[in-house]
C-alpha angles and dihedrals in degrees: 000000000000121000124196126188117198117195119204116188135166147113125323112279090013096128100263095135093044091051092045093051091046091052091048090055091051099043121068117224093020133138135185125225110192120203088213088074092064103062113134096214137025093232110056121194118243091252098062112192136168086272088072091060135070091232090162090060093046092050090047089054091051089049091051090051090051091053096048115002095175095049093043093051094048093049095046105043123023090196091068095054092096093055095037090060093053114106104257137135094207123083124179128203116194112200115190133181145114095256103031094115093049096069111103 
């Protein structure tokens, strides 16, 4: 089984989510993890840093995908069940966010 992780970073409102969703539609056995889903609070200070994000949870999700991409996809997003059940040895995780490359 081959696993590919694609990271899409960039400025706010720069089209990361649009690009990620378009790639997901084109690539079989793919799933998007968006960093926007990991904010700690609803009101974020103007100086957003990694402290405003649950990076540990996001990284745990990525780790779970790496262990079992097919199972992870099917549990996270019912719309990918049809492609996740297709016979394929290639699984793609698309991780998008404005600070994804700042986590060390």
